[in-house]
MIVOGU-32423 format. One record per residue (C-alpha): residue number from 1; x, y, z. Coordinates in nm, 3 decimals, padded with zeros to 5 digits, always signed. Layout:
MIVOGU-32423
  num       xx       yy       zz
  NUM        X        Y        Z
...
//
This chain:
MIVOGU-32423
  num       xx       yy       zz
    1  -00.778  +22.101  -03.014
    2  -00.506  +22.362  -02.980
    3  -00.172  +22.291  -03.144
    4  +00.119  +22.266  -02.899
    5  +00.423  +22.451  -03.032
    6  +00.746  +22.311  -02.891
    7  +01.007  +22.533  -03.059
    8  +01.053  +22.893  -03.164
    9  +01.078  +22.774  -03.526
   10  +00.737  +22.605  -03.498
   11  +00.594  +22.922  -03.345
   12  +00.740  +23.145  -03.617
   13  +00.601  +22.915  -03.888
   14  +00.256  +22.923  -03.724
   15  +00.226  +23.302  -03.729
   16  +00.347  +23.351  -04.089
   17  +00.139  +23.548  -04.336
   18  -00.180  +23.716  -04.225
   19  -00.275  +23.445  -03.976
   20  -00.483  +23.530  -03.672
   21  -00.340  +23.337  -03.378
   22  -00.442  +23.309  -03.013
   23  -00.155  +23.185  -02.798
   24  -00.191  +23.037  -02.450
   25  +00.144  +23.058  -02.270
   26  +00.105  +22.804  -01.993
   27  +00.292  +22.579  -01.749
   28  +00.210  +22.237  -01.605
   29  +00.256  +22.365  -01.247
   30  +00.030  +22.672  -01.291
   31  -00.302  +22.646  -01.105
   32  -00.482  +22.929  -01.289
   33  -00.363  +22.773  -01.619
   34  -00.545  +22.451  -01.529
   35  -00.863  +22.655  -01.475
   36  -00.855  +22.861  -01.796
   37  -00.688  +22.607  -02.029
   38  -01.004  +22.398  -02.088
   39  -01.208  +22.716  -02.141
   40  -00.956  +22.828  -02.406
   41  -01.006  +22.494  -02.585
   42  -01.386  +22.517  -02.554
   43  -01.381  +22.849  -02.745
   44  -01.214  +22.703  -03.057
   45  -01.540  +22.617  -03.243
   46  -01.662  +22.977  -03.199
   47  -01.364  +23.122  -03.387
   48  -01.292  +22.915  -03.701
   49  -01.070  +23.189  -03.850
   50  -00.831  +23.193  -03.553
   51  -00.553  +22.941  -03.490
   52  -00.545  +22.835  -03.124
   53  -00.202  +22.731  -02.999
   54  -00.037  +22.653  -02.667
   55  +00.319  +22.712  -02.556
   56  +00.449  +22.545  -02.239
   57  +00.695  +22.803  -02.106
   58  +00.912  +22.535  -01.945
   59  +00.939  +22.330  -02.265
   60  +00.962  +22.626  -02.505
   61  +01.134  +22.895  -02.301
   62  +01.288  +23.055  -02.611
   63  +00.945  +23.158  -02.743
   64  +00.830  +23.272  -02.398
   65  +01.141  +23.489  -02.364
   66  +01.103  +23.638  -02.714
   67  +00.746  +23.742  -02.630
   68  +00.835  +23.869  -02.279
   69  +00.613  +23.622  -02.095
   70  +00.685  +23.634  -01.722
   71  +00.352  +23.529  -01.566
   72  +00.114  +23.248  -01.645
   73  -00.128  +23.224  -01.793
   74  -00.049  +23.485  -02.054
   75  -00.245  +23.502  -02.377
   76  -00.107  +23.680  -02.683
   77  -00.325  +23.767  -02.981
   78  -00.137  +23.791  -03.309
   79  -00.233  +23.914  -03.656
   80  +00.010  +23.961  -03.947
   81  +00.293  +23.844  -03.718
   82  +00.227  +24.133  -03.477
   83  +00.094  +24.105  -03.123
   84  -00.229  +24.304  -03.126
   85  -00.336  +24.237  -02.767
   86  -00.242  +24.054  -02.449
   87  -00.417  +23.913  -02.146
   88  -00.237  +23.813  -01.828
   89  -00.442  +23.600  -01.593
   90  -00.731  +23.356  -01.605
   91  -01.020  +23.585  -01.705
   92  -01.272  +23.403  -01.923
   93  -01.453  +23.730  -02.005
   94  -01.124  +23.899  -02.091
   95  -01.031  +23.607  -02.314
   96  -01.363  +23.621  -02.502
   97  -01.338  +24.000  -02.550
   98  -00.990  +23.974  -02.696
   99  -01.086  +23.683  -02.922
  100  -01.385  +23.885  -03.046
  101  -01.154  +24.178  -03.121
  102  -00.902  +23.957  -03.305
  103  -01.182  +23.791  -03.500
  104  -01.318  +24.132  -03.608
  105  -00.989  +24.239  -03.770
  106  -01.030  +24.237  -04.148
//
């Protein structure tokens, strides 16, 4: 299960240190989010070294604004508190490729 982060403080705490984090910026009203969201969750067992989190842009707009999220779904891939990659849209192949790349970082 992905952790839902409801505040910027929760988000900042989650990405501390050298954590590898995959973030799904989503919204309840977003059709493509409903398609890709379950696929994001299904990938969790394949990447035990990556934290999977979700941010609802309507409930946690401060985090969405800080990370310049303007379209949903947007996925951000973070290592050492730095965004290393981004995916905008509901591409399962694109999601897997970026997770593989994040996972490969030493």
